[in-house]
FIKOLZA-1660 file (N, C-alpha, C; in steps of 0.1 Angstrom, whole numbers, plus 5000, padded with zeros to 4 digits):
% residues 262
   i   px   py   pz ch aa at
   1 6324 0961 0803  A  M  N
   1 6337 0955 0799  A  M CA
   1 6348 0962 0808  A  M  C
   2 6357 0953 0814  A  S  N
   2 6367 0959 0822  A  S CA
   2 6378 0965 0814  A  S  C
   3 6386 0973 0821  A  L  N
   3 6398 0980 0815  A  L CA
   3 6408 0969 0809  A  L  C
   4 6410 0959 0817  A  V  N
   4 6419 0948 0812  A  V CA
   4 6414 0942 0799  A  V  C
   5 6401 0939 0799  A  T  N
   5 6395 0933 0787  A  T CA
   5 6396 0942 0775  A  T  C
   6 6394 0955 0777  A  R  N
   6 6395 0965 0767  A  R CA
   6 6410 0966 0762  A  R  C
   7 6419 0965 0771  A  F  N
   7 6433 0966 0768  A  F CA
   7 6437 0954 0759  A  F  C
   8 6433 0942 0763  A  R  N
   8 6436 0930 0756  A  R CA
   8 6430 0931 0742  A  R  C
   9 6418 0936 0741  A  G  N
   9 6412 0937 0727  A  G CA
   9 6420 0947 0719  A  G  C
  10 6425 0958 0725  A  A  N
  10 6433 0967 0717  A  A CA
  10 6446 0961 0713  A  A  C
  11 6452 0953 0722  A  A  N
  11 6465 0947 0719  A  A CA
  11 6463 0937 0707  A  A  C
  12 6452 0929 0708  A  K  N
  12 6450 0920 0696  A  K CA
  12 6448 0928 0683  A  K  C
  13 6441 0939 0684  A  A  N
  13 6439 0946 0671  A  A CA
  13 6452 0952 0666  A  A  C
  14 6460 0956 0675  A  A  N
  14 6473 0962 0671  A  A CA
  14 6482 0951 0665  A  A  C
  15 6482 0939 0671  A  I  N
  15 6491 0928 0666  A  I CA
  15 6486 0924 0653  A  I  C
  16 6473 0922 0651  A  V  N
  16 6467 0917 0639  A  V CA
  16 6469 0928 0628  A  V  C
  17 6467 0941 0632  A  G  N
  17 6468 0951 0622  A  G CA
  17 6482 0953 0616  A  G  C
  18 6492 0949 0624  A  R  N
  18 6506 0951 0619  A  R CA
  18 6512 0937 0614  A  R  C
  19 6504 0927 0614  A  A  N
  19 6509 0914 0610  A  A CA
  19 6512 0913 0596  A  A  C
  20 6521 0905 0592  A  R  N
  20 6525 0903 0578  A  R CA
  20 6516 0892 0572  A  R  C
  21 6512 0895 0560  A  D  N
  21 6503 0885 0552  A  D CA
  21 6512 0875 0545  A  D  C
  22 6510 0862 0549  A  I  N
  22 6518 0852 0542  A  I CA
  22 6509 0842 0534  A  I  C
  23 6497 0847 0531  A  T  N
  23 6487 0838 0525  A  T CA
  23 6492 0831 0513  A  T  C
  24 6497 0838 0503  A  D  N
  24 6502 0832 0491  A  D CA
  24 6514 0823 0492  A  D  C
  25 6523 0827 0501  A  A  N
  25 6535 0819 0503  A  A CA
  25 6532 0806 0510  A  A  C
  26 6523 0807 0519  A  S  N
  26 6520 0795 0527  A  S CA
  26 6513 0784 0520  A  S  C
  27 6505 0787 0509  A  A  N
  27 6497 0777 0503  A  A CA
  27 6505 0765 0497  A  A  C
  28 6517 0767 0493  A  S  N
  28 6525 0757 0487  A  S CA
  28 6534 0750 0496  A  S  C
  29 6534 0754 0509  A  R  N
  29 6543 0748 0519  A  R CA
  29 6537 0737 0527  A  R  C
  30 6543 0725 0527  A  T  N
  30 6537 0714 0534  A  T CA
  30 6537 0716 0549  A  T  C
  31 6528 0710 0556  A  A  N
  31 6526 0713 0570  A  A CA
  31 6522 0701 0578  A  A  C
  32 6527 0702 0591  A  L  N
  32 6523 0693 0602  A  L CA
  32 6515 0702 0611  A  L  C
  33 6503 0698 0614  A  V  N
  33 6494 0706 0623  A  V CA
  33 6492 0699 0636  A  V  C
  34 6498 0704 0647  A  L  N
  34 6496 0698 0660  A  L CA
  34 6484 0704 0667  A  L  C
  35 6475 0695 0671  A  A  N
  35 6463 0700 0678  A  A CA
  35 6462 0693 0691  A  A  C
  36 6460 0700 0702  A  P  N
  36 6459 0694 0716  A  P CA
  36 6446 0685 0716  A  P  C
  37 6435 0690 0711  A  H  N
  37 6422 0683 0712  A  H CA
  37 6415 0684 0698  A  H  C
  38 6406 0674 0695  A  P  N
  38 6398 0675 0683  A  P CA
  38 6390 0688 0684  A  P  C
  39 6391 0696 0674  A  D  N
  39 6384 0709 0671  A  D CA
  39 6395 0720 0670  A  D  C
  40 6406 0719 0677  A  D  N
  40 6416 0729 0677  A  D CA
  40 6422 0731 0663  A  D  C
  41 6423 0720 0656  A  E  N
  41 6429 0721 0642  A  E CA
  41 6421 0729 0633  A  E  C
  42 6407 0729 0635  A  T  N
  42 6398 0737 0626  A  T CA
  42 6397 0751 0632  A  T  C
  43 6396 0752 0645  A  L  N
  43 6394 0766 0651  A  L CA
  43 6406 0775 0647  A  L  C
  44 6418 0769 0648  A  G  N
  44 6430 0778 0646  A  G CA
  44 6436 0777 0632  A  G  C
  45 6434 0766 0625  A  C  N
  45 6441 0764 0612  A  C CA
  45 6433 0759 0601  A  C  C
  46 6419 0760 0602  A  G  N
  46 6411 0755 0592  A  G CA
  46 6412 0761 0579  A  G  C
  47 6414 0774 0579  A  G  N
  47 6416 0782 0566  A  G CA
  47 6429 0778 0560  A  G  C
  48 6439 0777 0568  A  V  N
  48 6453 0774 0563  A  V CA
  48 6452 0760 0556  A  V  C
  49 6446 0750 0563  A  I  N
  49 6445 0737 0558  A  I CA
  49 6438 0736 0545  A  I  C
  50 6426 0743 0544  A  L  N
  50 6418 0743 0532  A  L CA
  50 6426 0749 0520  A  L  C
  51 6433 0760 0523  A  R  N
  51 6440 0767 0512  A  R CA
  51 6452 0758 0507  A  R  C
  52 6459 0752 0516  A  K  N
  52 6469 0743 0512  A  K CA
  52 6464 0731 0504  A  K  C
  53 6453 0725 0509  A  R  N
  53 6448 0713 0502  A  R CA
  53 6443 0717 0488  A  R  C
  54 6437 0729 0487  A  A  N
  54 6432 0734 0473  A  A CA
  54 6444 0735 0464  A  A  C
  55 6456 0738 0469  A  A  N
  55 6468 0739 0461  A  A CA
  55 6475 0726 0459  A  A  C
  56 6469 0715 0464  A  G  N
  56 6475 0702 0463  A  G CA
  56 6487 0699 0473  A  G  C
  57 6487 0707 0483  A  T  N
  57 6499 0707 0493  A  T CA
  57 6495 0697 0504  A  T  C
  58 6505 0689 0508  A  A  N
  58 6503 0679 0518  A  A CA
  58 6502 0685 0532  A  A  C
  59 6492 0680 0539  A  V  N
  59 6489 0685 0553  A  V CA
  59 6487 0672 0562  A  V  C
  60 6494 0671 0573  A  T  N
  60 6492 0660 0582  A  T CA
  60 6486 0666 0595  A  T  C
  61 6475 0661 0600  A  I  N
  61 6470 0666 0613  A  I CA
  61 6474 0656 0624  A  I  C
  62 6480 0661 0634  A  V  N
  62 6485 0653 0645  A  V CA
  62 6477 0656 0658  A  V  C
  63 6469 0647 0662  A  M  N
  63 6460 0649 0674  A  M CA
  63 6467 0643 0686  A  M  C
  64 6469 0652 0695  A  V  N
  64 6477 0649 0707  A  V CA
  64 6469 0641 0717  A  V  C
  65 6456 0645 0719  A  T  N
  65 6447 0637 0728  A  T CA
  65 6434 0635 0721  A  T  C
  66 6425 0627 0727  A  D  N
  66 6412 0624 0721  A  D CA
  66 6401 0632 0728  A  D  C
  67 6405 0641 0737  A  G  N
  67 6395 0650 0743  A  G CA
  67 6385 0644 0752  A  G  C
  68 6388 0632 0757  A  R  N
  68 6378 0625 0765  A  R CA
  68 6374 0631 0778  A  R  C
  69 6381 0641 0783  A  H  N
  69 6378 0647 0796  A  H CA
  69 6372 0662 0794  A  H  C
  70 6368 0665 0782  A  S  N
  70 6362 0679 0780  A  S CA
  70 6349 0681 0788  A  S  C
  71 6342 0670 0790  A  H  N
  71 6329 0671 0797  A  H CA
  71 6328 0658 0806  A  H  C
  72 6320 0660 0817  A  R  N
  72 6316 0649 0825  A  R CA
  72 6301 0647 0824  A  R  C
  73 6297 0634 0823  A  S  N
  73 6283 0631 0822  A  S CA
  73 6280 0618 0828  A  S  C
  74 6268 0616 0833  A  A  N
  74 6264 0603 0839  A  A CA
  74 6260 0594 0828  A  A  C
  75 6257 0598 0816  A  V  N
  75 6253 0590 0805  A  V CA
  75 6263 0588 0794  A  V  C
  76 6273 0597 0793  A  I  N
  76 6283 0596 0783  A  I CA
  76 6297 0594 0790  A  I  C
  77 6302 0582 0789  A  S  N
  77 6315 0579 0796  A  S CA
  77 6326 0586 0789  A  S  C
  78 6338 0587 0796  A  P  N
  78 6350 0592 0789  A  P CA
  78 6353 0584 0776  A  P  C
  79 6352 0571 0776  A  D  N
  79 6355 0563 0765  A  D CA
  79 6345 0566 0753  A  D  C
  80 6332 0568 0757  A  A  N
  80 6322 0571 0747  A  A CA
  80 6324 0585 0741  A  A  C
  81 6328 0594 0750  A  L  N
  81 6330 0608 0745  A  L CA
  81 6343 0608 0736  A  L  C
  82 6353 0600 0739  A  A  N
  82 6365 0599 0731  A  A CA
  82 6362 0594 0717  A  A  C
  83 6354 0583 0717  A  A  N
  83 6350 0577 0704  A  A CA
  83 6342 0587 0696  A  A  C
  84 6333 0595 0702  A  R  N
  84 6325 0605 0695  A  R CA
  84 6334 0616 0689  A  R  C
  85 6344 0620 0698  A  R  N
  85 6353 0631 0693  A  R CA
  85 6362 0626 0682  A  R  C
  86 6366 0614 0682  A  R  N
  86 6374 0608 0672  A  R CA
  86 6367 0608 0658  A  R  C
  87 6354 0604 0659  A  E  N
  87 6346 0604 0647  A  E CA
  87 6343 0618 0642  A  E  C
  88 6341 0628 0651  A  E  N
  88 6340 0642 0647  A  E CA
  88 6352 0647 0640  A  E  C
  89 6364 0643 0645  A  L  N
  89 6376 0648 0639  A  L CA
  89 6377 0642 0625  A  L  C
  90 6374 0630 0624  A  R  N
  90 6375 0623 0610  A  R CA
  90 6366 0631 0600  A  R  C
  91 6354 0634 0605  A  E  N
  91 6345 0642 0596  A  E CA
  91 6350 0656 0593  A  E  C
  92 6355 0663 0603  A  A  N
  92 6360 0676 0601  A  A CA
  92 6372 0676 0592  A  A  C
  93 6380 0666 0593  A  A  N
  93 6392 0664 0584  A  A CA
  93 6387 0662 0570  A  A  C
  94 6377 0653 0568  A  R  N
  94 6371 0651 0555  A  R CA
  94 6367 0664 0548  A  R  C
  95 6360 0672 0557  A  R  N
  95 6355 0685 0551  A  R CA
  95 6366 0695 0549  A  R  C
  96 6378 0693 0555  A  L  N
  96 6390 0701 0552  A  L CA
  96 6398 0695 0541  A  L  C
  97 6393 0684 0535  A  H  N
  97 6400 0677 0524  A  H CA
  97 6413 0671 0528  A  H  C
  98 6414 0666 0541  A  V  N
  98 6425 0659 0546  A  V CA
  98 6422 0644 0546  A  V  C
  99 6430 0636 0539  A  E  N
  99 6428 0621 0538  A  E CA
  99 6429 0615 0552  A  E  C
 100 6421 0604 0554  A  P  N
 100 6422 0596 0566  A  P CA
 100 6436 0592 0571  A  P  C
 101 6444 0588 0561  A  D  N
 101 6458 0584 0564  A  D CA
 101 6467 0595 0567  A  D  C
 102 6462 0608 0566  A  A  N
 102 6470 0620 0570  A  A CA
 102 6466 0625 0584  A  A  C
 103 6459 0616 0592  A  I  N
 103 6456 0619 0606  A  I CA
 103 6464 0610 0615  A  I  C
 104 6471 0616 0624  A  R  N
 104 6479 0608 0633  A  R CA
 104 6474 0610 0648  A  R  C
 105 6472 0600 0656  A  W  N
 105 6468 0601 0670  A  W CA
 105 6480 0598 0679  A  W  C
 106 6483 0606 0688  A  I  N
 106 6495 0604 0697  A  I CA
 106 6490 0596 0709  A  I  C
 107 6478 0599 0714  A  G  N
 107 6473 0591 0725  A  G CA
 107 6477 0595 0739  A  G  C
 108 6481 0607 0741  A  I  N
 108 6483 0613 0754  A  I CA
 108 6470 0616 0760  A  I  C
 109 6468 0613 0773  A  E  N
 109 6455 0615 0780  A  E CA
 109 6452 0630 0781  A  E  C
 110 6440 0633 0777  A  D  N
 110 6435 0647 0778  A  D CA
 110 6437 0653 0792  A  D  C
 111 6443 0665 0793  A  G  N
 111 6445 0671 0806  A  G CA
 111 6459 0668 0812  A  G  C
 112 6467 0659 0805  A  T  N
 112 6480 0655 0811  A  T CA
 112 6492 0658 0802  A  T  C
 113 6490 0667 0792  A  V  N
 113 6500 0668 0782  A  V CA
 113 6513 0674 0788  A  V  C
 114 6511 0684 0797  A  A  N
 114 6523 0689 0803  A  A CA
 114 6532 0679 0810  A  A  C
 115 6525 0670 0817  A  A  N
 115 6532 0659 0824  A  A CA
 115 6539 0649 0814  A  A  C
 116 6534 0649 0802  A  D  N
 116 6539 0639 0792  A  D CA
 116 6547 0647 0781  A  D  C
 117 6551 0659 0784  A  E  N
 117 6557 0667 0773  A  E CA
 117 6569 0661 0767  A  E  C
 118 6578 0655 0775  A  D  N
 118 6590 0649 0769  A  D CA
 118 6586 0638 0758  A  D  C
 119 6576 0630 0761  A  R  N
 119 6572 0620 0752  A  R CA
 119 6566 0627 0739  A  R  C
 120 6559 0637 0741  A  L  N
 120 6553 0645 0729  A  L CA
 120 6564 0650 0721  A  L  C
 121 6575 0656 0727  A  V  N
 121 6586 0661 0719  A  V CA
 121 6592 0650 0711  A  V  C
 122 6594 0638 0717  A  A  N
 122 6600 0627 0710  A  A CA
 122 6592 0622 0698  A  A  C
 123 6579 0622 0700  A  V  N
 123 6570 0618 0689  A  V CA
 123 6570 0628 0677  A  V  C
 124 6570 0641 0681  A  V  N
 124 6570 0651 0671  A  V CA
 124 6583 0651 0663  A  V  C
 125 6594 0649 0670  A  E  N
 125 6607 0648 0663  A  E CA
 125 6607 0636 0653  A  E  C
 126 6601 0625 0657  A  Q  N
 126 6600 0614 0647  A  Q CA
 126 6591 0617 0635  A  Q  C
 127 6580 0624 0638  A  L  N
 127 6571 0628 0627  A  L CA
 127 6578 0638 0617  A  L  C
 128 6586 0647 0623  A  L  N
 128 6593 0657 0615  A  L CA
 128 6603 0650 0606  A  L  C
 129 6610 0640 0612  A  A  N
 129 6620 0633 0604  A  A CA
 129 6613 0624 0593  A  A  C
 130 6602 0619 0596  A  E  N
 130 6594 0610 0586  A  E CA
 130 6588 0619 0575  A  E  C
 131 6582 0630 0578  A  L  N
 131 6574 0637 0569  A  L CA
 131 6581 0649 0563  A  L  C
 132 6591 0655 0569  A  S  N
 132 6599 0666 0564  A  S CA
 132 6590 0678 0560  A  S  C
 133 6581 0683 0568  A  P  N
 133 6572 0694 0564  A  P CA
 133 6580 0707 0564  A  P  C
 134 6574 0716 0556  A  D  N
 134 6580 0730 0556  A  D CA
 134 6576 0738 0568  A  D  C
 135 6564 0735 0573  A  E  N
 135 6559 0743 0584  A  E CA
 135 6554 0734 0595  A  E  C
 136 6555 0738 0608  A  L  N
 136 6549 0731 0619  A  L CA
 136 6540 0741 0627  A  L  C
 137 6527 0737 0627  A  Y  N
 137 6517 0745 0634  A  Y CA
 137 6514 0739 0648  A  Y  C
 138 6513 0747 0658  A  A  N
 138 6510 0743 0671  A  A CA
 138 6503 0754 0679  A  A  C
 139 6495 0750 0689  A  T  N
 139 6489 0760 0697  A  T CA
 139 6500 0769 0704  A  T  C
 140 6497 0781 0708  A  S  N
 140 6506 0790 0713  A  S CA
 140 6511 0785 0727  A  S  C
 141 6524 0787 0729  A  A  N
 141 6530 0783 0742  A  A CA
 141 6525 0793 0753  A  A  C
 142 6519 0804 0749  A  D  N
 142 6514 0814 0759  A  D CA
 142 6499 0812 0762  A  D  C
 143 6493 0801 0757  A  E  N
 143 6479 0798 0759  A  E CA
 143 6476 0796 0774  A  E  C
 144 6465 0800 0780  A  P  N
 144 6462 0797 0794  A  P CA
 144 6458 0783 0796  A  P  C
 145 6454 0775 0786  A  H  N
 145 6450 0761 0788  A  H CA
 145 6463 0753 0789  A  H  C
 146 6466 0746 0799  A  P  N
 146 6478 0739 0801  A  P CA
 146 6482 0729 0790  A  P  C
 147 6472 0722 0784  A  D  N
 147 6474 0713 0773  A  D CA
 147 6479 0721 0761  A  D  C
 148 6473 0732 0758  A  H  N
 148 6477 0740 0746  A  H CA
 148 6491 0746 0748  A  H  C
 149 6494 0751 0760  A  A  N
 149 6507 0756 0762  A  A CA
 149 6518 0746 0761  A  A  C
 150 6515 0734 0766  A  A  N
 150 6525 0723 0765  A  A CA
 150 6527 0719 0751  A  A  C
 151 6517 0719 0742  A  V  N
 151 6519 0715 0728  A  V CA
 151 6528 0726 0721  A  V  C
 152 6525 0739 0725  A  G  N
 152 6534 0749 0719  A  G CA
 152 6548 0747 0724  A  G  C
 153 6551 0745 0736  A  R  N
 153 6565 0742 0741  A  R CA
 153 6571 0730 0734  A  R  C
 154 6563 0720 0733  A  A  N
 154 6569 0707 0727  A  A CA
 154 6572 0710 0712  A  A  C
 155 6564 0718 0705  A  A  N
 155 6567 0721 0691  A  A CA
 155 6580 0729 0690  A  A  C
 156 6582 0738 0699  A  R  N
 156 6595 0746 0699  A  R CA
 156 6607 0737 0702  A  R  C
 157 6605 0728 0711  A  R  N
 157 6616 0719 0714  A  R CA
 157 6619 0709 0703  A  R  C
 158 6609 0704 0697  A  A  N
 158 6611 0694 0686  A  A CA
 158 6617 0701 0674  A  A  C
 159 6613 0713 0672  A  A  N
 159 6618 0720 0660  A  A CA
 159 6633 0723 0660  A  A  C
 160 6639 0722 0671  A  V  N
 160 6654 0723 0672  A  V CA
 160 6661 0713 0663  A  V  C
 161 6654 0701 0661  A  S  N
 161 6660 0690 0654  A  S CA
 161 6660 0693 0639  A  S  C
 162 6653 0703 0634  A  V  N
 162 6651 0706 0620  A  V CA
 162 6655 0720 0617  A  V  C
 163 6667 0723 0614  A  P  N
 163 6671 0737 0611  A  P CA
 163 6663 0743 0600  A  P  C
 164 6658 0755 0602  A  G  N
 164 6651 0762 0591  A  G CA
 164 6636 0759 0591  A  G  C
 165 6631 0750 0599  A  L  N
 165 6617 0747 0600  A  L CA
 165 6609 0759 0605  A  L  C
 166 6598 0763 0598  A  A  N
 166 6590 0774 0603  A  A CA
 166 6580 0769 0613  A  A  C
 167 6581 0774 0625  A  V  N
 167 6571 0771 0636  A  V CA
 167 6561 0782 0637  A  V  C
 168 6548 0779 0636  A  L  N
 168 6538 0789 0636  A  L CA
 168 6528 0785 0647  A  L  C
 169 6527 0793 0657  A  E  N
 169 6518 0791 0669  A  E CA
 169 6505 0798 0667  A  E  C
 170 6494 0791 0669  A  Y  N
 170 6481 0797 0667  A  Y CA
 170 6473 0798 0681  A  Y  C
 171 6467 0809 0683  A  P  N
 171 6460 0812 0696  A  P CA
 171 6446 0806 0695  A  P  C
 172 6441 0800 0706  A  I  N
 172 6427 0797 0707  A  I CA
 172 6420 0804 0719  A  I  C
 173 6426 0802 0730  A  W  N
 173 6421 0808 0743  A  W CA
 173 6429 0820 0747  A  W  C
 174 6440 0823 0740  A  L  N
 174 6450 0833 0744  A  L CA
 174 6444 0847 0747  A  L  C
 175 6436 0852 0738  A  W  N
 175 6432 0866 0738  A  W CA
 175 6423 0869 0751  A  W  C
 176 6418 0859 0757  A  G  N
 176 6410 0862 0769  A  G CA
 176 6418 0863 0782  A  G  C
 177 6431 0860 0781  A  A  N
 177 6440 0859 0793  A  A CA
 177 6453 0866 0790  A  A  C
 178 6456 0872 0779  A  W  N
 178 6469 0877 0775  A  W CA
 178 6467 0889 0766  A  W  C
 179 6475 0899 0767  A  P  N
 179 6486 0901 0777  A  P CA
 179 6480 0905 0791  A  P  C
 180 6489 0910 0799  A  L  N
 180 6485 0912 0814  A  L CA
 180 6481 0899 0820  A  L  C
 181 6488 0889 0816  A  R  N
 181 6484 0875 0822  A  R CA
 181 6487 0875 0836  A  R  C
 182 6478 0870 0845  A  P  N
 182 6481 0869 0859  A  P CA
 182 6493 0861 0862  A  P  C
 183 6502 0867 0870  A  G  N
 183 6514 0860 0874  A  G CA
 183 6526 0863 0864  A  G  C
 184 6522 0869 0852  A  H  N
 184 6532 0872 0842  A  H CA
 184 6528 0885 0835  A  H  C
 185 6524 0895 0843  A  R  N
 185 6519 0907 0837  A  R CA
 185 6529 0914 0829  A  R  C
 186 6541 0916 0835  A  I  N
 186 6551 0924 0828  A  I CA
 186 6556 0917 0816  A  I  C
 187 6559 0904 0818  A  G  N
 187 6565 0896 0807  A  G CA
 187 6555 0895 0795  A  G  C
 188 6542 0893 0798  A  S  N
 188 6532 0892 0787  A  S CA
 188 6530 0905 0780  A  S  C
 189 6531 0916 0788  A  L  N
 189 6530 0929 0782  A  L CA
 189 6541 0932 0773  A  L  C
 190 6553 0928 0777  A  W  N
 190 6565 0930 0769  A  W CA
 190 6564 0922 0756  A  W  C
 191 6559 0909 0758  A  G  N
 191 6558 0901 0746  A  G CA
 191 6548 0906 0736  A  G  C
 192 6537 0912 0741  A  A  N
 192 6527 0918 0732  A  A CA
 192 6533 0930 0724  A  A  C
 193 6541 0938 0732  A  A  N
 193 6547 0950 0726  A  A CA
 193 6557 0946 0715  A  A  C
 194 6565 0935 0718  A  Q  N
 194 6574 0931 0708  A  Q CA
 194 6567 0926 0695  A  Q  C
 195 6556 0920 0696  A  R  N
 195 6549 0915 0685  A  R CA
 195 6543 0926 0677  A  R  C
 196 6539 0937 0684  A  V  N
 196 6534 0949 0676  A  V CA
 196 6545 0956 0669  A  V  C
 197 6556 0960 0677  A  L  N
 197 6566 0968 0672  A  L CA
 197 6575 0960 0662  A  L  C
 198 6576 0947 0664  A  G  N
 198 6585 0939 0655  A  G CA
 198 6577 0933 0643  A  G  C
 199 6564 0936 0643  A  R  N
 199 6555 0930 0632  A  R CA
 199 6558 0915 0631  A  R  C
 200 6559 0908 0642  A  S  N
 200 6563 0894 0642  A  S CA
 200 6552 0884 0639  A  S  C
 201 6539 0889 0642  A  A  N
 201 6528 0880 0639  A  A CA
 201 6526 0879 0623  A  A  C
 202 6520 0868 0619  A  V  N
 202 6516 0867 0605  A  V CA
 202 6502 0863 0604  A  V  C
 203 6496 0865 0592  A  V  N
 203 6482 0861 0590  A  V CA
 203 6480 0854 0577  A  V  C
 204 6471 0845 0577  A  V  N
 204 6466 0838 0564  A  V CA
 204 6452 0841 0562  A  V  C
 205 6448 0847 0551  A  R  N
 205 6434 0851 0549  A  R CA
 205 6425 0839 0547  A  R  C
 206 6413 0841 0551  A  T  N
 206 6403 0830 0550  A  T CA
 206 6393 0832 0538  A  T  C
 207 6395 0843 0531  A  D  N
 207 6386 0846 0520  A  D CA
 207 6385 0835 0510  A  D  C
 208 6373 0831 0506  A  G  N
 208 6371 0820 0497  A  G CA
 208 6371 0806 0504  A  G  C
 209 6374 0805 0516  A  Y  N
 209 6375 0793 0524  A  Y CA
 209 6367 0793 0537  A  Y  C
 210 6362 0805 0541  A  L  N
 210 6356 0806 0554  A  L CA
 210 6344 0797 0556  A  L  C
 211 6335 0797 0546  A  N  N
 211 6323 0788 0547  A  N CA
 211 6327 0774 0549  A  N  C
 212 6337 0769 0541  A  E  N
 212 6341 0755 0543  A  E CA
 212 6348 0753 0557  A  E  C
 213 6355 0763 0562  A  K  N
 213 6361 0761 0575  A  K CA
 213 6350 0760 0585  A  K  C
 214 6340 0768 0585  A  L  N
 214 6329 0768 0595  A  L CA
 214 6321 0755 0593  A  L  C
 215 6320 0750 0581  A  H  N
 215 6313 0737 0579  A  H CA
 215 6321 0726 0585  A  H  C
 216 6334 0727 0584  A  A  N
 216 6342 0717 0591  A  A CA
 216 6341 0718 0606  A  A  C
 217 6340 0730 0611  A  L  N
 217 6339 0732 0626  A  L CA
 217 6326 0726 0631  A  L  C
 218 6315 0727 0623  A  E  N
 218 6302 0721 0626  A  E CA
 218 6303 0706 0629  A  E  C
 219 6313 0699 0623  A  A  N
 219 6315 0685 0626  A  A CA
 219 6317 0682 0640  A  A  C
 220 6323 0691 0648  A  H  N
 220 6326 0689 0662  A  H CA
 220 6314 0692 0670  A  H  C
 221 6303 0685 0668  A  R  N
 221 6290 0687 0675  A  R CA
 221 6291 0687 0690  A  R  C
 222 6299 0678 0695  A  S  N
 222 6299 0677 0710  A  S CA
 222 6305 0690 0717  A  S  C
 223 6312 0698 0709  A  Q  N
 223 6318 0710 0715  A  Q CA
 223 6309 0722 0712  A  Q  C
 224 6299 0721 0703  A  L  N
 224 6290 0732 0699  A  L CA
 224 6276 0731 0705  A  L  C
 225 6271 0719 0708  A  T  N
 225 6258 0718 0712  A  T CA
 225 6257 0707 0723  A  T  C
 226 6247 0708 0731  A  R  N
 226 6244 0698 0742  A  R CA
 226 6238 0686 0736  A  R  C
 227 6244 0674 0738  A  P  N
 227 6239 0662 0733  A  P CA
 227 6225 0659 0739  A  P  C
 228 6216 0653 0731  A  M  N
 228 6202 0651 0735  A  M CA
 228 6201 0642 0747  A  M  C
 229 6211 0632 0748  A  E  N
 229 6210 0622 0758  A  E CA
 229 6215 0627 0772  A  E  C
 230 6222 0638 0772  A  V  N
 230 6227 0644 0785  A  V CA
 230 6215 0647 0794  A  V  C
 231 6216 0643 0807  A  L  N
 231 6205 0644 0816  A  L CA
 231 6202 0659 0819  A  L  C
 232 6189 0662 0821  A  P  N
 232 6185 0675 0825  A  P CA
 232 6193 0679 0838  A  P  C
 233 6198 0691 0838  A  G  N
 233 6205 0696 0850  A  G CA
 233 6220 0694 0849  A  G  C
 234 6224 0685 0840  A  E  N
 234 6239 0683 0839  A  E CA
 234 6245 0694 0831  A  E  C
 235 6256 0699 0835  A  E  N
 235 6263 0710 0828  A  E CA
 235 6270 0705 0816  A  E  C
 236 6268 0712 0805  A  W  N
 236 6276 0708 0792  A  W CA
 236 6280 0721 0786  A  W  C
 237 6293 0725 0788  A  V  N
 237 6298 0737 0783  A  V CA
 237 6302 0736 0769  A  V  C
 238 6298 0746 0761  A  V  N
 238 6301 0746 0747  A  V CA
 238 6311 0758 0744  A  V  C
 239 6317 0757 0732  A  L  N
 239 6327 0768 0729  A  L CA
 239 6321 0781 0730  A  L  C
 240 6328 0791 0737  A  P  N
 240 6322 0804 0739  A  P CA
 240 6322 0813 0727  A  P  C
 241 6314 0823 0727  A  E  N
 241 6313 0832 0715  A  E CA
 241 6326 0838 0711  A  E  C
 242 6335 0843 0720  A  P  N
 242 6347 0849 0715  A  P CA
 242 6356 0839 0707  A  P  C
 243 6356 0826 0711  A  V  N
 243 6364 0816 0704  A  V CA
 243 6358 0814 0690  A  V  C
 244 6344 0813 0689  A  L  N
 244 6337 0811 0677  A  L CA
 244 6339 0823 0667  A  L  C
 245 6339 0835 0674  A  K  N
 245 6340 0847 0666  A  K CA
 245 6354 0848 0659  A  K  C
 246 6364 0844 0667  A  A  N
 246 6378 0844 0662  A  A CA
 246 6379 0834 0651  A  A  C
 247 6372 0822 0652  A  A  N
 247 6373 0812 0641  A  A CA
 247 6367 0817 0628  A  A  C
 248 6357 0826 0629  A  G  N
 248 6351 0832 0617  A  G CA
 248 6357 0844 0612  A  G  C
 249 6368 0848 0617  A  A  N
 249 6375 0861 0613  A  A CA
 249 6380 0860 0599  A  A  C
 250 6383 0872 0593  A  P  N
 250 6388 0872 0579  A  P CA
 250 6402 0866 0577  A  P  C
 251 6409 0864 0588  A  A  N
 251 6422 0859 0587  A  A CA
 251 6426 0851 0600  A  A  C
 252 6434 0841 0598  A  E  N
 252 6439 0833 0609  A  E CA
 252 6453 0839 0613  A  E  C
 253 6455 0840 0626  A  V  N
 253 6467 0847 0632  A  V CA
 253 6477 0837 0637  A  V  C
 254 6490 0839 0634  A  F  N
 254 6500 0830 0639  A  F CA
 254 6512 0837 0644  A  F  C
 255 6518 0832 0655  A  F  N
 255 6531 0838 0660  A  F CA
 255 6542 0829 0657  A  F  C
 256 6552 0833 0649  A  P  N
 256 6564 0825 0646  A  P CA
 256 6570 0821 0660  A  P  C
 257 6572 0808 0662  A  G  N
 257 6578 0803 0674  A  G CA
 257 6593 0802 0672  A  G  C
 258 6600 0803 0683  A  Q  N
 258 6615 0802 0683  A  Q CA
 258 6619 0788 0688  A  Q  C
 259 6625 0780 0680  A  P  N
 259 6629 0767 0685  A  P CA
 259 6638 0768 0697  A  P  C
 260 6636 0760 0707  A  R  N
 260 6645 0761 0719  A  R CA
 260 6644 0747 0726  A  R  C
 261 6655 0744 0732  A  R  N
 261 6656 0731 0738  A  R CA
 261 6648 0730 0751  A  R  C
 262 6645 0741 0757  A  R  N
 262 6637 0740 0770  A  R CA
 262 6629 0753 0772  A  R  C
% end
């Protein structure tokens, strides 16, 4: 294990160790959950969603893309993969106790969210005005995946239209590339230090809901296993162990986002 990897692990432990527990307060707060791709909603917020729904709290899942470009295959076309991932999301949402009419699809093409960020901001602003949630969840703007980072930025920008809205950013791929992020080493290091010293991160415990969360994650079969019809020799990448380990942790971690116009 490299020194950078060790340092990132220590930074995560310090941030999580000093995070504030908002489990009880969050349960009764309505939420809009922005997910770049089907599976992100469960990986990052599955426990939160389950706890809210158990309390009878409204949750809306907003899917930015259909994930059609997560894999390339000679036998599964992008349209077919999109259809599969849509159905997987519907089943995962059912297991999270989210009603079908509480799922919204934005329809931005997978891999192009950054280029369509202004449109995403406008749609999220409309949804915030329509649903008036207490909390807005989105992937972290510091994520190395460009779609994830764009969703985080869009959430911050849209939140400007709703004073007092709580913006909570969830990491999926972040810990493998941050802090000491290439090209932003000093800035990412300073950001991590601020989160430790300022206790700015928050956590929601998954106790009592973890098995249901992992059951919901199992609905995303295309991201966890190689489909039987995929030809021998074709690559089919599945979610890596660090991401799955984080999904099974005793608490979900969130960074309060600061609404900003740009």
